[in-house]
N, C-alpha and C positions, 0 to 999 in steps of 0.2 A: 511591477505587479505580475504574478504568474498567470498562465493561460486560464487555469481553473478559477482564479479570482476574477479575471476579466469576464468569464462566462457568468459567474455569480452576480457580478455588478450589472451586466447587461440584462440578465434575467430579472433582477430586482426592479430595474427601471421599466422593463416590459410589464411586470406585474402591477406596478403602480399606475402605469398608463392605462392598462386594461381596467383597473378598478375605477379610475376617473372616467374612462369612456363608458363603462357600464352604468355608473351612477348618472352620468350626463344623459344617457339614453333613457333611463327610467324617468328622470325628472322632466326632460324636455320633449319626450316622444310625442306628447299630445299637441305641442305647439310648434314643432320644427317642420319645415317643408319636407315633402317626400324625398326630394333629391338629397337634402342634407342628412336625413335619417338613413337612407341607403348608403351614403358615404360613411356614416358612423358604423354601420353594420360591416362594411367592407374592411374598415380599420380593425374592428374587433376580430374578424376572421384572420387578418394578417398577424395580429398579436398571438392568437391561438396557435397558428402555424409555427411562429417563432418559439413559443413555449415547448411545443412538441420536439423541435430541433434540440433544445437545451436538455430535455429529458433524455433524449437519445445520447447526447454527449455525456450526461451523468452516468448512464449505463456503461459507456465505453471506458470511463475512468475507473469504474469498479473492475472491469475486465483487465485493465492495465495493472491494477493492484494485485489481482490474482496471478497475472503473468510474472510480476516481480517476485512473488513468493516462490513460483516455480523455478525462476532463475537462481534464487538464493539456494534452493534445495539442490539444484544441479551443481552449483559452485561448491557446495559442501561435499557432494559425492566426488567431484574431481579432486578436492583436497585429500579425501580419504585415499583415493587411488594413488595420488602423488606421494603420500606418506609411505604406502606399501612399496611403491617403486624405489623410493629413496632407501628404505630398509633393505631391500634386495640388493641394491647397488652397493650399499655399505658392506653387506656380506661378501659380495663378489670381490670388493676391494681388499678385504681382510684375507680372503683365500689367495688372491694373487700376490699379496704382500708376503704371505708365508712361503709361497713357491719361490718368490724372488730371494727371500732370505736363505732358503735351502740352496739355491743355485749359487748364491754368493759364497756360501761355505764350500760348495763343491769346487768353485773356481779358485778359491784360496788353496784348497788341498791340491788341485792340479798344478797350480803355480809352484807349490813346494816340491811336488814330485818332479816337475819339469826341471827345476834347478838341480835336483839330485841326480837325474838321469842325463843331464846335458852332456856329460862326458862319456856316456855308456855306448855311444855309437851314433853315426849319422842317420842310419835308417830308423832306429828307435826314436831318435830326437825329432826327425821329421814327422813321424807318426804322432808323437806326443804333441808336437807343435800344431798339427792339423786338428787334433782332438781338442786342444786348448782353444784354437781359433773358433771351432764350431761351438764350443761352450760359451765363448765370449759373445759370438753373434746371437746365440739363443738368449743369453743374459741381457744383451742390449735390447732385443725384441721384447723381452719381458719388462724391462725398464720403461720402454716406450709405451707398452700397453698399460703399465701401471700409471704412468703420467697422464695418459688419455683418460683412464678411469677416474683418476683424482679430479681432473678438470670437469668431467661429466658429473661427478659427485658434488662438486662445489656449485655447479650450475643448478643441479636439482635442489640442493639445499637452499640456494638463493630464491629459486622459484617457489619452493615450499614456504619459506619465510614470508614471501610476498603474498601468497595465497592465504596463509594463516592470518596475516594482518588484515586482509580484506574481509575474510570471514568473521574475524573478531569485531571489526568495525560494524559489519552488517548486524551481527548478533547483538552488539551493544545498542545500536539504534533501535532494533526491534524490541529489545528488552526495555529500553527507556520509554518507548512509545507504549508498550503494554503496561508498564508501571504507571505512566502518566494517565492512561485511560482508566486504570483501576482506581487511582486516587480521585480522578474527576468524577467517576461513577459514584464513589463514596460521598464526595462533596455534594453532588446533585441529589443523591438519595436523602442525605441529611437535611438538605434545604427543603425538600418536598415531602418529608415523612408525615407531615400533618394531613396530606391528601391521599395517603396510601390506601385507605379504605373507601375512597370516594370516586373511584374510577380512574386513578392514576397509577401507572406502573413504570419502574425504571429497571432496565436490564441491559446486559452487555452481550452482543452477538458479533462474531467475526471482526473483533477489534474495534467495533463501533458501539456507542451508547445510544439506546433507544428509549426515549421518554414517550410513553403512550398515554394519551388522555382520551377517555371516552367522551362522546359528543354530549352526553347528559351533563357533564361537568362544565361544558363550555357554551353550548348553543341550545336554543329552543328548536323545535322541529322545523326544518326547512329554513332556519335563520342563519345569517352569517355574522351576527353580532354576538360577541363574547360576553357572557354574563358574569356577575360579581365574583363568585368563588373561583371560577375558572380563570378569571382575569388575575386574581391574586396569585394563583399558582404560576401563571406565565411570567408575572413580574418577578416572583422569587427566583424562577429559573433564569431569567435574563440577568438578574443581579449576580448570579453565580458565574455565568458565561462571559460577562463583559470584560473580565480581566484575562480571559484566555484568548490570546491573539493568534495562536497557531491551530485554529479549528475551522472546519467547514461544517455549516449547520444547514440541514435540509428540513424544511417543514412540509410534511405531506398530509394532504387531506384525503380521507377515505369515507365512502358512503355505503349504505346498504343497497339492495337491488330494487327497492321501491322507486317507481318513476315519479318525477316531479309533475304536479298538477298545475295546469294553467300555462299561459304563454309569457308571463312576465319573468324577468331575470331574478334568480337563476332558473333557467328553463329546463335544465337537465342536470344529472348527477356530476357530469364533468365540471360544469360551471360552479356548482355548489361546492365541490371538493376544493377547487382552486381558490374561490373567494374566501372560503373558511381558512385556508392556509395563509392567504395574504392578510386576513384580519388578525391572525395570531402574530405574524411578523410585525405588523404595525404596532401592536401593543408592546412587543419586546423592544422595538426601537424607541418608542415614546418614553419608556421607563428605564432605559439603561444607556450605556455608552458603547454598546456593541457596534463594531464596524459593519455597515450595511453590506460591504463586499463579502463578508463571511456567510451571509444568509442567502437562501434560495427557496422560493415557494414552488410547490408542485402539487398537482391534483391527480389522484389515482382512481377517482370515481369509485365504482363498485367492484373492480376487477381483482383486488388482492384482499379477499376476506380472511379473517383469522379464525372464524367459526361459521361454517355454512348453516349450522342449526341455530345460531343466535345472532339475529340482525343487530341487536343493540351493541354487541362487541365489535361489529364491523364498522359501525358509525364512530369514527375516531379521528384524532390528530396524532400523527407520529412525528416527533422531533428527533432527527437522526444526527448525532454529533460524531464527526469523523476527524482523526488526526490529520495534519498536513504532512504528506509523504514526500515533499520536495527534496529533503536531505537524503532520503533513501534513494530516490530516483537519480540524484546527482552521483552518488557513490557507485551505483550499479552502472551508470552510464560511462564511468571511467574504465 
């Protein structure tokens, strides 16, 4: 099990425990001793702290995904530079090879002249021999330089092929994930098209699918119980997602800025948003075979509004469906 999956599993267990704890508090607060009640409140606080830690972990994972995209862009830039270097090295190689060819022809001509003038005199012969030796040394130096350049060119070509392979693999994984996300969005949209004008919206942002359900479709004012039509929408969505095993699903509760009245639970917008998200998860699990480790419940309270002028739009549940990026992490890690 991946680290992300372990976090999701732990968070799901914390949410279930928090729900049981809150329900127990509501039912038995009037007949439980003060010490027991205080102990329950302390446990509730510990669970809330644990939830905050997991929300922070979720944000860190999103930052890691952004960092991976930056690394991919950097690798692509390095590949482009490597191609340019290899092209320049190939040009240098061809230029040096042409010089070598000319020197070889000069050497051949000198050897012919040397043979003809061998008998013309010792002085001229010595001069010609020295000139021939100088040309041979120069030719050998050119051959050595040409050999070194060939080796460098082969090394660059090998490195270029390796970089191209890695970039192609990265591009294929990203393309496959984008295509899978597109197809899943289409599948989800088709399954929920009957609710399109009833406060439900499906859209794709930053490689993730967002299913947004307005509170009026799911809950009565201040309630955490999902009502009939909203329940049907959640069941249809769960049936679509139960066969997708490589997804991470975050259910976020959002409220408006109106404060909760009274002292009973939920006593504030934080509790209301979290309890609503756990109610949604319970319905999805009860009516599908979704792996619980793929799910995470989160509460955003009133702090991420979508329209500051329309409170009704801010009261919503957002189900965020993300692809599993483990394969991409492993490839970049190499």
